[in-house]
C-alpha positions as CSV (number, residue, x, y, z in Angstrom):
1,M,3.8,0.3,14.9
2,P,1.7,3.0,14.2
3,A,-1.9,3.3,14.8
4,A,-4.6,2.5,12.1
5,A,-5.9,5.5,10.4
6,P,-9.4,6.3,11.2
7,E,-12.0,5.5,8.5
8,S,-13.3,8.2,6.5
9,P,-16.9,8.3,6.2
10,G,-18.5,6.9,3.2
11,L,-20.0,9.2,0.3
12,D,-23.4,8.6,-1.0
13,L,-24.1,9.6,-4.5
14,S,-27.3,9.5,-6.5
15,L,-27.1,9.2,-10.1
16,N,-29.7,8.6,-12.7
17,E,-29.1,5.9,-15.3
18,Q,-27.8,8.1,-17.8
19,E,-25.3,9.7,-15.4
20,R,-24.3,6.1,-14.0
21,S,-23.6,5.1,-17.8
22,L,-21.5,8.1,-18.5
23,L,-19.5,7.8,-15.6
24,L,-18.9,3.9,-16.0
25,G,-17.8,4.8,-19.5
26,L,-15.2,7.2,-18.3
27,L,-14.0,5.0,-15.6
28,E,-13.5,2.2,-17.9
29,R,-11.7,4.2,-20.4
30,E,-9.4,5.7,-17.8
31,L,-8.8,2.0,-16.5
32,Q,-7.6,1.1,-20.0
33,D,-5.4,4.0,-20.2
34,T,-3.9,3.2,-17.0
35,H,-3.3,-0.3,-17.8
36,V,-1.0,1.0,-20.9
37,E,0.7,3.6,-18.7
38,A,1.5,0.8,-16.3
39,R,3.1,-1.4,-19.2
40,R,5.0,1.3,-20.7
41,T,6.8,3.0,-17.5
42,E,10.0,1.2,-16.4
43,N,10.1,3.4,-13.0
44,P,9.1,0.9,-10.4
45,R,7.6,3.3,-7.9
46,F,5.5,5.0,-10.8
47,Q,4.3,1.6,-11.7
48,E,3.1,0.8,-8.3
49,M,1.4,4.0,-8.2
50,V,-0.4,3.0,-11.3
51,H,-1.2,-0.3,-9.9
52,Q,-3.0,1.2,-6.9
53,E,-4.8,3.5,-9.3
54,E,-6.1,0.4,-11.3
55,A,-7.3,-1.3,-8.3
56,I,-9.3,1.8,-7.3
57,L,-10.7,2.2,-10.8
58,R,-11.8,-1.6,-11.0
59,G,-13.5,-1.0,-7.2
60,L,-15.4,1.9,-8.6
61,I,-16.5,0.1,-11.8
62,G,-17.6,-2.8,-9.8
63,K,-19.7,-0.4,-7.5
64,L,-21.4,1.1,-10.5
65,R,-22.0,-2.4,-12.2
66,R,-24.1,-3.6,-9.4
67,P,-27.8,-3.2,-9.7
């Protein structure tokens, strides 16, 4: 069994409200586009990759929505 990859250090990012709002909007639009892309593809490998991207986008959006 391979050893677990070491966790990379986190990234702290300071955003003002305008920057946070813009980034959140961009990520939400990308999530919508990615969802459409996943539904249109018939390639299972590509579809899995797109689903992984969706999960990452949802995580980022959740973090930006937190107060």
